C-alpha positions in Angstrom: -6.4 -6.6 -13.0 -8.0 -9.9 -12.0 -7.8 -11.0 -8.4 -4.9 -13.3 -8.0 -5.5 -16.6 -6.2 -3.0 -18.9 -4.5 -3.7 -21.7 -7.0 -2.1 -19.7 -9.7 1.2 -19.2 -7.9 3.7 -22.0 -7.3 6.2 -22.2 -4.4 8.9 -20.7 -6.5 6.9 -17.5 -6.7 6.4 -17.2 -3.0 9.7 -15.4 -2.5 8.7 -12.9 -5.2 5.4 -12.3 -3.5 7.1 -11.7 -0.2 9.6 -9.4 -1.8 6.9 -7.4 -3.5 4.9 -7.1 -0.3 8.1 -5.9 1.5 8.5 -3.3 -1.2 4.9 -2.1 -0.7 5.4 -2.1 3.1 8.6 -0.1 2.8 7.0 2.4 0.5 4.0 2.8 2.7 6.2 3.3 5.8 8.1 6.0 4.0 4.8 7.6 2.9 3.5 7.5 6.5 6.7 9.1 7.8 6.3 11.9 5.3 2.7 12.4 6.3 3.7 12.3 10.0 6.2 15.1 9.3 3.7 17.2 7.4 1.2 16.8 10.1 3.8 17.6 12.8 4.8 20.8 11.0 1.3 21.9 10.0 0.7 25.6 10.9 -1.3 26.1 14.1 -4.0 26.7 15.2 -5.7 24.1 13.1 -9.5 24.6 12.8 -11.7 21.5 12.8 -12.9 22.4 9.3 -9.4 22.5 7.8 -10.0 20.1 4.8 -6.3 19.7 3.9 -5.3 18.8 7.5 -8.2 16.4 7.8 -7.2 14.8 4.5 -3.6 14.3 5.7 -4.9 12.8 9.0 -7.3 10.4 7.1 -4.5 9.3 4.8 -2.2 8.6 7.7 -5.0 6.6 9.5 -5.6 4.6 6.2 -1.8 3.9 5.9 -1.7 2.7 9.5 -4.4 0.2 9.0 -2.9 -1.2 5.8 0.5 -1.5 7.5 -1.0 -3.3 10.4 -2.6 -5.8 8.0 0.7 -6.3 6.1 2.6 -6.9 9.3 0.0 -9.4 10.5 -0.2 -11.3 7.2 0.9 -14.9 7.6 -0.1 -16.7 4.5 0.6 -16.5 0.8 -3.1 -16.0 0.2 -3.1 -12.9 2.5 0.0 -11.5 0.9 -1.5 -11.9 -2.6 -4.7 -10.3 -1.5 -2.8 -7.3 0.1 -0.8 -6.8 -3.1 -4.0 -6.8 -5.1 -5.7 -4.4 -2.8 -2.7 -2.0 -2.9 -2.8 -2.0 -6.7 -6.5 -1.3 -6.7 -6.6 1.3 -4.0 -6.4 5.0 -4.6 -3.0 6.5 -4.4 -1.8 7.7 -1.0 0.3 10.5 -2.5 0.3 11.8 -6.0 3.9 11.0 -6.7 5.8 9.2 -9.5 7.5 6.6 -7.2 4.1 5.3 -6.0 2.7 5.2 -9.6 5.8 3.3 -10.8 5.5 0.8 -7.9 1.8 0.2 -8.8 2.5 -0.2 -12.5 5.4 -2.6 -11.8 3.1 -4.7 -9.5 0.4 -4.8 -12.1 2.8 -6.2 -14.7 4.6 -8.6 -12.4 1.7 -10.2 -10.5 0.4 -13.4 -12.0 -3.0 -13.2 -13.5 -5.7 -15.8 -13.1 -8.4 -16.8 -15.6 -6.6 -16.0 -18.8 
């Protein structure tokens, strides 16, 4: 998918962009809650070299950073960039709901340069 620019999106599309960003934010918050629960209930003791636990911890940290950026976004350009980054980023969890959200965004986001 091409990177989307603000020139390609009119004011009438701003509500759609904000709605899509809310959908992504809500999905990521739910994903983070699931990771929090999995980490909280991980069997102890946890050795430092536990690859699965370390992966969960890294995913949660990655989610936290993205959620902070979404919450701090103030402009249409930032929102579009965040949506584009979400679509291009690796999946947080291998689940059908996330794959469907990504596919829907790819088809709904306006494309530039075509």
